[in-house]
C-alpha positions as a printed NumPy array, in Angstrom:
array([[118.112,  94.964, 111.635],
       [116.73 ,  91.616, 112.61 ],
       [118.762,  88.496, 113.159],
       [119.049,  86.339, 110.043],
       [117.262,  82.978, 110.289],
       [119.026,  79.924, 108.858],
       [116.804,  77.05 , 109.963],
       [113.497,  76.491, 111.717],
       [111.129,  73.734, 112.776],
       [107.407,  73.673, 111.985],
       [104.73 ,  72.527, 114.448],
       [104.385,  69.25 , 112.506],
       [108.084,  68.535, 113.168],
       [109.452,  69.213, 109.68 ],
       [112.745,  71.101, 109.52 ],
       [113.038,  74.143, 107.245],
       [116.068,  75.655, 105.559],
       [116.344,  79.014, 103.818],
       [118.122,  79.634, 100.51 ],
       [118.582,  82.585,  98.195],
       [115.391,  83.131,  96.251],
       [114.599,  83.724,  92.632],
       [112.886,  86.6  ,  90.844],
       [110.01 ,  88.04 ,  92.849],
       [110.967,  86.449,  96.168],
       [114.187,  87.165,  98.075],
       [114.154,  83.864, 100.003],
       [113.2  ,  80.268,  99.148],
       [111.946,  78.124, 102.019],
       [112.835,  74.441, 101.651],
       [111.71 ,  71.422, 103.686],
       [115.15 ,  70.107, 104.608],
       [113.856,  67.123, 106.598],
       [110.29 ,  65.808, 106.704],
       [109.229,  64.527, 110.119],
       [108.081,  60.925, 110.392],
       [104.905,  62.098, 112.14 ],
       [104.031,  64.828, 109.602],
       [100.689,  64.278, 107.853],
       [100.872,  67.293, 105.523],
       [101.015,  65.948, 101.962],
       [102.644,  69.089, 100.538],
       [105.679,  68.688, 102.826],
       [108.237,  66.783, 100.738],
       [111.833,  66.608, 101.924],
       [114.234,  68.604,  99.757],
       [111.53 ,  70.505,  97.852],
       [110.678,  74.199,  98.315],
       [107.481,  75.556,  99.786],
       [106.134,  78.041,  97.292],
       [105.472,  81.66 ,  98.125],
       [102.171,  82.82 ,  96.686],
       [102.724,  86.541,  97.387],
       [102.939,  87.292,  93.685],
       [ 99.403,  85.933,  93.268],
       [ 98.171,  88.618,  95.663],
       [ 99.378,  91.484,  93.49 ],
       [ 96.752,  93.566,  91.656],
       [ 95.605,  92.08 ,  88.385],
       [ 97.305,  93.26 ,  85.19 ],
       [ 94.234,  92.432,  83.087],
       [ 91.913,  95.147,  81.863],
       [ 88.634,  95.139,  83.732],
       [ 85.35 ,  95.574,  81.859],
       [ 83.874,  99.074,  82.082],
       [ 81.388,  99.552,  84.924],
       [ 77.706,  99.524,  83.976],
       [ 75.968, 102.491,  85.554],
       [ 72.403, 101.288,  84.884],
       [ 72.897,  97.782,  86.31 ],
       [ 71.307,  97.033,  89.694],
       [ 71.431,  93.902,  91.752],
       [ 67.962,  92.671,  92.704]])
């Protein structure tokens, strides 16, 4: 087992905190303190950083049937 992480600091200087996650993600990463020198617009103190892993799952939509006679020119 690995050691459990409770807080961390990003290269921009922002401090992170970890909380219990919601459905689909076991952990929520939150910017606990935004650094005065941070220029990243998406870093807002007290708000979570969103995990986009669910967007990488295979699509649940039906794909169109392949066209055997189609060739790219």
